[in-house]
Backbone atoms as SQL, in Angstrom:
CREATE TABLE atoms (id INTEGER PRIMARY KEY, chain TEXT, resi INTEGER, resn TEXT, atom TEXT, x REAL, y REAL, z REAL);
INSERT INTO atoms VALUES
  (1, 'A', 1, 'UNK', 'N', 142.546, 84.014, 144.841),
  (2, 'A', 1, 'UNK', 'CA', 141.492, 83.095, 145.192),
  (3, 'A', 1, 'UNK', 'C', 140.677, 82.788, 143.928),
  (4, 'A', 2, 'UNK', 'N', 140.740, 81.560, 143.444),
  (5, 'A', 2, 'UNK', 'CA', 140.014, 81.217, 142.216),
  (6, 'A', 2, 'UNK', 'C', 138.513, 81.104, 142.446),
  (7, 'A', 3, 'UNK', 'N', 137.779, 81.227, 141.347),
  (8, 'A', 3, 'UNK', 'CA', 136.320, 81.129, 141.415),
  (9, 'A', 3, 'UNK', 'C', 135.907, 79.675, 141.626),
  (10, 'A', 4, 'UNK', 'N', 134.749, 79.489, 142.232),
  (11, 'A', 4, 'UNK', 'CA', 134.241, 78.136, 142.419),
  (12, 'A', 4, 'UNK', 'C', 133.786, 77.581, 141.075),
  (13, 'A', 5, 'UNK', 'N', 134.005, 76.306, 140.875),
  (14, 'A', 5, 'UNK', 'CA', 133.703, 75.674, 139.592),
  (15, 'A', 5, 'UNK', 'C', 132.208, 75.662, 139.297),
  (16, 'A', 6, 'UNK', 'N', 131.375, 75.655, 140.330),
  (17, 'A', 6, 'UNK', 'CA', 129.935, 75.602, 140.081),
  (18, 'A', 6, 'UNK', 'C', 129.392, 76.907, 139.506),
  (19, 'A', 7, 'UNK', 'N', 130.144, 78.002, 139.629),
  (20, 'A', 7, 'UNK', 'CA', 129.703, 79.281, 139.078),
  (21, 'A', 7, 'UNK', 'C', 130.226, 79.528, 137.665),
  (22, 'A', 8, 'UNK', 'N', 131.109, 78.687, 137.186),
  (23, 'A', 8, 'UNK', 'CA', 131.676, 78.863, 135.855),
  (24, 'A', 8, 'UNK', 'C', 130.879, 78.061, 134.835),
  (25, 'A', 9, 'UNK', 'N', 130.711, 78.621, 133.662),
  (26, 'A', 9, 'UNK', 'CA', 129.978, 77.919, 132.605),
  (27, 'A', 9, 'UNK', 'C', 130.968, 77.102, 131.767),
  (28, 'A', 10, 'UNK', 'N', 130.478, 76.034, 131.110),
  (29, 'A', 10, 'UNK', 'CA', 131.364, 75.234, 130.248),
  (30, 'A', 10, 'UNK', 'C', 131.893, 76.055, 129.076),
  (31, 'A', 11, 'UNK', 'N', 132.900, 75.517, 128.402),
  (32, 'A', 11, 'UNK', 'CA', 133.584, 76.248, 127.341),
  (33, 'A', 11, 'UNK', 'C', 132.697, 76.658, 126.184),
  (34, 'A', 12, 'UNK', 'N', 131.846, 75.730, 125.687),
  (35, 'A', 12, 'UNK', 'CA', 131.007, 76.063, 124.546),
  (36, 'A', 12, 'UNK', 'C', 129.923, 77.060, 124.915),
  (37, 'A', 13, 'UNK', 'N', 129.419, 76.980, 126.116),
  (38, 'A', 13, 'UNK', 'CA', 128.415, 77.955, 126.548),
  (39, 'A', 13, 'UNK', 'C', 129.032, 79.346, 126.644),
  (40, 'A', 14, 'UNK', 'N', 130.219, 79.415, 127.174),
  (41, 'A', 14, 'UNK', 'CA', 130.910, 80.694, 127.291),
  (42, 'A', 14, 'UNK', 'C', 131.206, 81.277, 125.910),
  (43, 'A', 15, 'UNK', 'N', 131.675, 80.427, 124.987),
  (44, 'A', 15, 'UNK', 'CA', 131.949, 80.880, 123.623),
  (45, 'A', 15, 'UNK', 'C', 130.676, 81.360, 122.936),
  (46, 'A', 16, 'UNK', 'N', 129.583, 80.645, 123.135),
  (47, 'A', 16, 'UNK', 'CA', 128.313, 81.023, 122.526),
  (48, 'A', 16, 'UNK', 'C', 127.800, 82.346, 123.080),
  (49, 'A', 17, 'UNK', 'N', 127.969, 82.549, 124.373),
  (50, 'A', 17, 'UNK', 'CA', 127.539, 83.816, 124.971),
  (51, 'A', 17, 'UNK', 'C', 128.383, 84.986, 124.471),
  (52, 'A', 18, 'UNK', 'N', 129.672, 84.759, 124.328),
  (53, 'A', 18, 'UNK', 'CA', 130.549, 85.832, 123.852),
  (54, 'A', 18, 'UNK', 'C', 130.206, 86.210, 122.416),
  (55, 'A', 19, 'UNK', 'N', 129.990, 85.213, 121.561),
  (56, 'A', 19, 'UNK', 'CA', 129.630, 85.519, 120.178),
  (57, 'A', 19, 'UNK', 'C', 128.238, 86.137, 120.084),
  (58, 'A', 20, 'UNK', 'N', 127.326, 85.699, 120.948),
  (59, 'A', 20, 'UNK', 'CA', 125.996, 86.311, 120.959),
  (60, 'A', 20, 'UNK', 'C', 126.080, 87.766, 121.398),
  (61, 'A', 21, 'UNK', 'N', 126.901, 88.033, 122.392),
  (62, 'A', 21, 'UNK', 'CA', 127.031, 89.402, 122.886),
  (63, 'A', 21, 'UNK', 'C', 127.646, 90.315, 121.839),
  (64, 'A', 22, 'UNK', 'N', 128.699, 89.851, 121.179),
  (65, 'A', 22, 'UNK', 'CA', 129.401, 90.722, 120.230),
  (66, 'A', 22, 'UNK', 'C', 128.646, 90.826, 118.912),
  (67, 'A', 23, 'UNK', 'N', 128.437, 89.698, 118.252),
  (68, 'A', 23, 'UNK', 'CA', 127.871, 89.736, 116.899),
  (69, 'A', 23, 'UNK', 'C', 126.348, 89.868, 116.900),
  (70, 'A', 24, 'UNK', 'N', 125.684, 89.086, 117.726),
  (71, 'A', 24, 'UNK', 'CA', 124.224, 89.161, 117.781),
  (72, 'A', 24, 'UNK', 'C', 123.740, 90.490, 118.322),
  (73, 'A', 25, 'UNK', 'N', 124.406, 91.002, 119.349),
  (74, 'A', 25, 'UNK', 'CA', 124.036, 92.298, 119.905),
  (75, 'A', 25, 'UNK', 'C', 124.247, 93.429, 118.929),
  (76, 'A', 26, 'UNK', 'N', 125.333, 93.367, 118.170),
  (77, 'A', 26, 'UNK', 'CA', 125.602, 94.409, 117.185),
  (78, 'A', 26, 'UNK', 'C', 124.578, 94.373, 116.057),
  (79, 'A', 27, 'UNK', 'N', 124.282, 93.176, 115.561),
  (80, 'A', 27, 'UNK', 'CA', 123.308, 93.054, 114.473),
  (81, 'A', 27, 'UNK', 'C', 121.925, 93.507, 114.925),
  (82, 'A', 28, 'UNK', 'N', 121.531, 93.121, 116.135),
  (83, 'A', 28, 'UNK', 'CA', 120.225, 93.524, 116.648),
  (84, 'A', 28, 'UNK', 'C', 120.154, 95.037, 116.826),
  (85, 'A', 29, 'UNK', 'N', 121.219, 95.636, 117.293),
  (86, 'A', 29, 'UNK', 'CA', 121.246, 97.079, 117.498),
  (87, 'A', 29, 'UNK', 'C', 121.136, 97.838, 116.172),
  (88, 'A', 30, 'UNK', 'N', 121.944, 97.459, 115.209),
  (89, 'A', 30, 'UNK', 'CA', 121.948, 98.158, 113.924),
  (90, 'A', 30, 'UNK', 'C', 120.613, 97.989, 113.204),
  (91, 'A', 31, 'UNK', 'N', 120.098, 96.763, 113.174),
  (92, 'A', 31, 'UNK', 'CA', 118.843, 96.534, 112.462),
  (93, 'A', 31, 'UNK', 'C', 117.666, 97.220, 113.151),
  (94, 'A', 32, 'UNK', 'N', 117.671, 97.290, 114.464),
  (95, 'A', 32, 'UNK', 'CA', 116.589, 97.990, 115.160),
  (96, 'A', 32, 'UNK', 'C', 116.628, 99.480, 114.868),
  (97, 'A', 33, 'UNK', 'N', 117.815, 100.063, 114.825),
  (98, 'A', 33, 'UNK', 'CA', 117.928, 101.481, 114.490),
  (99, 'A', 33, 'UNK', 'C', 117.504, 101.745, 113.040),
  (100, 'A', 34, 'UNK', 'N', 117.856, 100.855, 112.131),
  (101, 'A', 34, 'UNK', 'CA', 117.437, 101.032, 110.741),
  (102, 'A', 34, 'UNK', 'C', 115.933, 100.870, 110.584),
  (103, 'A', 35, 'UNK', 'N', 115.336, 99.965, 111.359),
  (104, 'A', 35, 'UNK', 'CA', 113.884, 99.788, 111.296),
  (105, 'A', 35, 'UNK', 'C', 113.158, 101.026, 111.814),
  (106, 'A', 36, 'UNK', 'N', 113.671, 101.624, 112.865),
  (107, 'A', 36, 'UNK', 'CA', 113.051, 102.837, 113.396),
  (108, 'A', 36, 'UNK', 'C', 113.227, 103.991, 112.407),
  (109, 'A', 37, 'UNK', 'N', 114.412, 104.099, 111.789),
  (110, 'A', 37, 'UNK', 'CA', 114.658, 105.173, 110.825),
  (111, 'A', 37, 'UNK', 'C', 113.810, 105.008, 109.570),
  (112, 'A', 38, 'UNK', 'N', 113.396, 103.793, 109.279),
  (113, 'A', 38, 'UNK', 'CA', 112.586, 103.524, 108.097),
  (114, 'A', 38, 'UNK', 'C', 111.200, 104.170, 108.200),
  (115, 'A', 39, 'UNK', 'N', 110.721, 104.432, 109.402),
  (116, 'A', 39, 'UNK', 'CA', 109.389, 105.001, 109.594),
  (117, 'A', 39, 'UNK', 'C', 109.357, 106.519, 109.487),
  (118, 'A', 40, 'UNK', 'N', 110.500, 107.177, 109.465),
  (119, 'A', 40, 'UNK', 'CA', 110.555, 108.627, 109.349),
  (120, 'A', 40, 'UNK', 'C', 110.767, 109.024, 107.892),
  (121, 'A', 41, 'UNK', 'N', 110.140, 110.133, 107.512),
  (122, 'A', 41, 'UNK', 'CA', 110.296, 110.615, 106.143),
  (123, 'A', 41, 'UNK', 'C', 111.716, 111.126, 105.913),
  (124, 'A', 42, 'UNK', 'N', 112.199, 111.940, 106.838),
  (125, 'A', 42, 'UNK', 'CA', 113.576, 112.416, 106.780),
  (126, 'A', 42, 'UNK', 'C', 114.354, 111.654, 107.852),
  (127, 'A', 43, 'UNK', 'N', 115.097, 110.648, 107.447),
  (128, 'A', 43, 'UNK', 'CA', 115.746, 109.779, 108.419),
  (129, 'A', 43, 'UNK', 'C', 117.142, 110.249, 108.820),
  (130, 'A', 44, 'UNK', 'N', 117.585, 111.404, 108.333),
  (131, 'A', 44, 'UNK', 'CA', 118.916, 111.897, 108.673),
  (132, 'A', 44, 'UNK', 'C', 119.084, 112.157, 110.167),
  (133, 'A', 45, 'UNK', 'N', 118.139, 112.840, 110.861),
  (134, 'A', 45, 'UNK', 'CA', 118.321, 113.025, 112.307),
  (135, 'A', 45, 'UNK', 'C', 118.361, 111.705, 113.079),
  (136, 'A', 46, 'UNK', 'N', 117.553, 110.738, 112.643),
  (137, 'A', 46, 'UNK', 'CA', 117.551, 109.447, 113.325),
  (138, 'A', 46, 'UNK', 'C', 118.885, 108.732, 113.144),
  (139, 'A', 47, 'UNK', 'N', 119.434, 108.779, 111.958),
  (140, 'A', 47, 'UNK', 'CA', 120.712, 108.114, 111.726),
  (141, 'A', 47, 'UNK', 'C', 121.863, 108.822, 112.441),
  (142, 'A', 48, 'UNK', 'N', 121.776, 110.137, 112.571),
  (143, 'A', 48, 'UNK', 'CA', 122.796, 110.860, 113.331),
  (144, 'A', 48, 'UNK', 'C', 122.688, 110.548, 114.825),
  (145, 'A', 49, 'UNK', 'N', 121.474, 110.458, 115.326),
  (146, 'A', 49, 'UNK', 'CA', 121.268, 110.116, 116.733),
  (147, 'A', 49, 'UNK', 'C', 121.696, 108.677, 117.006),
  (148, 'A', 50, 'UNK', 'N', 121.523, 107.821, 116.023),
  (149, 'A', 50, 'UNK', 'CA', 121.866, 106.418, 116.236),
  (150, 'A', 50, 'UNK', 'C', 123.361, 106.201, 116.409),
  (151, 'A', 51, 'UNK', 'N', 124.186, 107.143, 115.959),
  (152, 'A', 51, 'UNK', 'CA', 125.623, 106.981, 116.188),
  (153, 'A', 51, 'UNK', 'C', 125.952, 107.001, 117.678),
  (154, 'A', 52, 'UNK', 'N', 125.149, 107.689, 118.467),
  (155, 'A', 52, 'UNK', 'CA', 125.369, 107.727, 119.908),
  (156, 'A', 52, 'UNK', 'C', 124.629, 106.603, 120.636),
  (157, 'A', 53, 'UNK', 'N', 123.397, 106.377, 120.227),
  (158, 'A', 53, 'UNK', 'CA', 122.595, 105.383, 120.939),
  (159, 'A', 53, 'UNK', 'C', 122.953, 103.948, 120.577),
  (160, 'A', 54, 'UNK', 'N', 123.600, 103.749, 119.439),
  (161, 'A', 54, 'UNK', 'CA', 124.011, 102.399, 119.044),
  (162, 'A', 54, 'UNK', 'C', 124.990, 101.816, 120.054),
  (163, 'A', 55, 'UNK', 'N', 125.953, 102.606, 120.452),
  (164, 'A', 55, 'UNK', 'CA', 126.939, 102.124, 121.419),
  (165, 'A', 55, 'UNK', 'C', 126.280, 101.781, 122.749),
  (166, 'A', 56, 'UNK', 'N', 125.378, 102.636, 123.214),
  (167, 'A', 56, 'UNK', 'CA', 124.715, 102.381, 124.498),
  (168, 'A', 56, 'UNK', 'C', 123.844, 101.124, 124.453),
  (169, 'A', 57, 'UNK', 'N', 123.116, 100.958, 123.356),
  (170, 'A', 57, 'UNK', 'CA', 122.254, 99.786, 123.239),
  (171, 'A', 57, 'UNK', 'C', 123.077, 98.509, 123.080),
  (172, 'A', 58, 'UNK', 'N', 124.174, 98.583, 122.334),
  (173, 'A', 58, 'UNK', 'CA', 125.024, 97.412, 122.149),
  (174, 'A', 58, 'UNK', 'C', 125.628, 96.970, 123.477),
  (175, 'A', 59, 'UNK', 'N', 126.073, 97.921, 124.283),
  (176, 'A', 59, 'UNK', 'CA', 126.610, 97.580, 125.609),
  (177, 'A', 59, 'UNK', 'C', 125.522, 96.984, 126.502),
  (178, 'A', 60, 'UNK', 'N', 124.318, 97.534, 126.424),
  (179, 'A', 60, 'UNK', 'CA', 123.213, 96.991, 127.208),
  (180, 'A', 60, 'UNK', 'C', 122.858, 95.571, 126.805),
  (181, 'A', 61, 'UNK', 'N', 122.874, 95.290, 125.501),
  (182, 'A', 61, 'UNK', 'CA', 122.598, 93.933, 125.041),
  (183, 'A', 61, 'UNK', 'C', 123.709, 92.969, 125.436),
  (184, 'A', 62, 'UNK', 'N', 124.945, 93.434, 125.454),
  (185, 'A', 62, 'UNK', 'CA', 126.048, 92.584, 125.910),
  (186, 'A', 62, 'UNK', 'C', 125.865, 92.182, 127.369),
  (187, 'A', 63, 'UNK', 'N', 125.498, 93.132, 128.190),
  (188, 'A', 63, 'UNK', 'CA', 125.269, 92.840, 129.602),
  (189, 'A', 63, 'UNK', 'C', 124.078, 91.905, 129.762),
  (190, 'A', 64, 'UNK', 'N', 123.012, 92.123, 128.975),
  (191, 'A', 64, 'UNK', 'CA', 121.825, 91.284, 129.061),
  (192, 'A', 64, 'UNK', 'C', 122.143, 89.831, 128.725),
  (193, 'A', 65, 'UNK', 'N', 122.993, 89.619, 127.723),
  (194, 'A', 65, 'UNK', 'CA', 123.349, 88.253, 127.330),
  (195, 'A', 65, 'UNK', 'C', 124.010, 87.515, 128.480),
  (196, 'A', 66, 'UNK', 'N', 124.852, 88.183, 129.230),
  (197, 'A', 66, 'UNK', 'CA', 125.555, 87.509, 130.314),
  (198, 'A', 66, 'UNK', 'C', 124.711, 87.367, 131.576),
  (199, 'A', 67, 'UNK', 'N', 123.607, 88.107, 131.678),
  (200, 'A', 67, 'UNK', 'CA', 122.687, 87.906, 132.790),
  (201, 'A', 67, 'UNK', 'C', 121.802, 86.685, 132.586),
  (202, 'A', 68, 'UNK', 'N', 121.566, 86.311, 131.332),
  (203, 'A', 68, 'UNK', 'CA', 120.750, 85.138, 131.027),
  (204, 'A', 68, 'UNK', 'C', 121.614, 83.893, 131.216),
  (205, 'A', 69, 'UNK', 'N', 121.080, 82.901, 131.920),
  (206, 'A', 69, 'UNK', 'CA', 121.886, 81.727, 132.249),
  (207, 'A', 69, 'UNK', 'C', 122.148, 80.822, 131.064),
  (208, 'A', 70, 'UNK', 'N', 121.176, 80.627, 130.202),
  (209, 'A', 70, 'UNK', 'CA', 121.326, 79.706, 129.078),
  (210, 'A', 70, 'UNK', 'C', 121.652, 80.480, 127.810),
  (211, 'A', 71, 'UNK', 'N', 122.630, 79.972, 127.066),
  (212, 'A', 71, 'UNK', 'CA', 123.071, 80.664, 125.863),
  (213, 'A', 71, 'UNK', 'C', 122.004, 80.632, 124.772),
  (214, 'A', 72, 'UNK', 'N', 121.249, 79.543, 124.675),
  (215, 'A', 72, 'UNK', 'CA', 120.254, 79.452, 123.607),
  (216, 'A', 72, 'UNK', 'C', 119.114, 80.433, 123.813),
  (217, 'A', 73, 'UNK', 'N', 118.826, 80.795, 125.058),
  (218, 'A', 73, 'UNK', 'CA', 117.775, 81.778, 125.328),
  (219, 'A', 73, 'UNK', 'C', 118.225, 83.161, 124.863),
  (220, 'A', 74, 'UNK', 'N', 119.475, 83.492, 125.115),
  (221, 'A', 74, 'UNK', 'CA', 119.969, 84.796, 124.665),
  (222, 'A', 74, 'UNK', 'C', 120.049, 84.853, 123.144),
  (223, 'A', 75, 'UNK', 'N', 120.452, 83.747, 122.499),
  (224, 'A', 75, 'UNK', 'CA', 120.442, 83.706, 121.036),
  (225, 'A', 75, 'UNK', 'C', 119.032, 83.831, 120.495),
  (226, 'A', 76, 'UNK', 'N', 118.085, 83.159, 121.129),
  (227, 'A', 76, 'UNK', 'CA', 116.689, 83.229, 120.659),
  (228, 'A', 76, 'UNK', 'C', 116.148, 84.650, 120.780),
  (229, 'A', 77, 'UNK', 'N', 116.463, 85.320, 121.867),
  (230, 'A', 77, 'UNK', 'CA', 116.003, 86.693, 122.058),
  (231, 'A', 77, 'UNK', 'C', 116.623, 87.632, 121.024),
  (232, 'A', 78, 'UNK', 'N', 117.924, 87.499, 120.809),
  (233, 'A', 78, 'UNK', 'CA', 118.591, 88.365, 119.834),
  (234, 'A', 78, 'UNK', 'C', 118.121, 88.080, 118.413),
  (235, 'A', 79, 'UNK', 'N', 117.955, 86.812, 118.077),
  (236, 'A', 79, 'UNK', 'CA', 117.491, 86.473, 116.728),
  (237, 'A', 79, 'UNK', 'C', 116.055, 86.918, 116.485),
  (238, 'A', 80, 'UNK', 'N', 115.233, 86.910, 117.534),
  (239, 'A', 80, 'UNK', 'CA', 113.866, 87.407, 117.351),
  (240, 'A', 80, 'UNK', 'C', 113.864, 88.910, 117.103),
  (241, 'A', 81, 'UNK', 'N', 114.729, 89.655, 117.776),
  (242, 'A', 81, 'UNK', 'CA', 114.843, 91.098, 117.516),
  (243, 'A', 81, 'UNK', 'C', 115.372, 91.336, 116.107),
  (244, 'A', 82, 'UNK', 'N', 116.337, 90.530, 115.680),
  (245, 'A', 82, 'UNK', 'CA', 116.901, 90.675, 114.345),
  (246, 'A', 82, 'UNK', 'C', 115.846, 90.383, 113.278),
  (247, 'A', 83, 'UNK', 'N', 115.105, 89.305, 113.440),
  (248, 'A', 83, 'UNK', 'CA', 114.084, 88.951, 112.448),
  (249, 'A', 83, 'UNK', 'C', 112.943, 89.961, 112.403),
  (250, 'A', 84, 'UNK', 'N', 112.496, 90.415, 113.563),
  (251, 'A', 84, 'UNK', 'CA', 111.427, 91.412, 113.607),
  (252, 'A', 84, 'UNK', 'C', 111.874, 92.726, 112.970),
  (253, 'A', 85, 'UNK', 'N', 113.090, 93.151, 113.256),
  (254, 'A', 85, 'UNK', 'CA', 113.607, 94.382, 112.660),
  (255, 'A', 85, 'UNK', 'C', 113.773, 94.238, 111.154),
  (256, 'A', 86, 'UNK', 'N', 114.231, 93.073, 110.713),
  (257, 'A', 86, 'UNK', 'CA', 114.378, 92.840, 109.272),
  (258, 'A', 86, 'UNK', 'C', 113.038, 92.883, 108.567),
  (259, 'A', 87, 'UNK', 'N', 112.019, 92.309, 109.188),
  (260, 'A', 87, 'UNK', 'CA', 110.698, 92.363, 108.588),
  (261, 'A', 87, 'UNK', 'C', 110.172, 93.790, 108.509),
  (262, 'A', 88, 'UNK', 'N', 110.426, 94.585, 109.525),
  (263, 'A', 88, 'UNK', 'CA', 109.986, 95.979, 109.515),
  (264, 'A', 88, 'UNK', 'C', 110.739, 96.802, 108.464),
  (265, 'A', 89, 'UNK', 'N', 111.989, 96.477, 108.222),
  (266, 'A', 89, 'UNK', 'CA', 112.776, 97.222, 107.238),
  (267, 'A', 89, 'UNK', 'C', 112.273, 96.913, 105.820),
  (268, 'A', 90, 'UNK', 'N', 112.045, 95.664, 105.531),
  (269, 'A', 90, 'UNK', 'CA', 111.736, 95.267, 104.171),
  (270, 'A', 90, 'UNK', 'C', 110.253, 95.260, 103.834),
  (271, 'A', 91, 'UNK', 'N', 109.404, 95.720, 104.735),
  (272, 'A', 91, 'UNK', 'CA', 107.977, 95.803, 104.438),
  (273, 'A', 91, 'UNK', 'C', 107.612, 97.190, 103.965);
């Protein structure tokens, strides 16, 4: 039984969501962990912990991207996390 056409997103929207989930989610996850580790004097425990929490956060961001209906909203959210984390790292 095929899905109804009204529930399927167009091709470019689907492609944008997939790339946002994979690449944007990964970049946001890594940069957020690096920004948090930047605030600790000894960042070794944070970086070791991030090996486990990175996967969980990346999966959560992937799911979040597909819950949002519009692809540009998910890109805007991920890019804002990326920019904020980058500013925290380099300040």
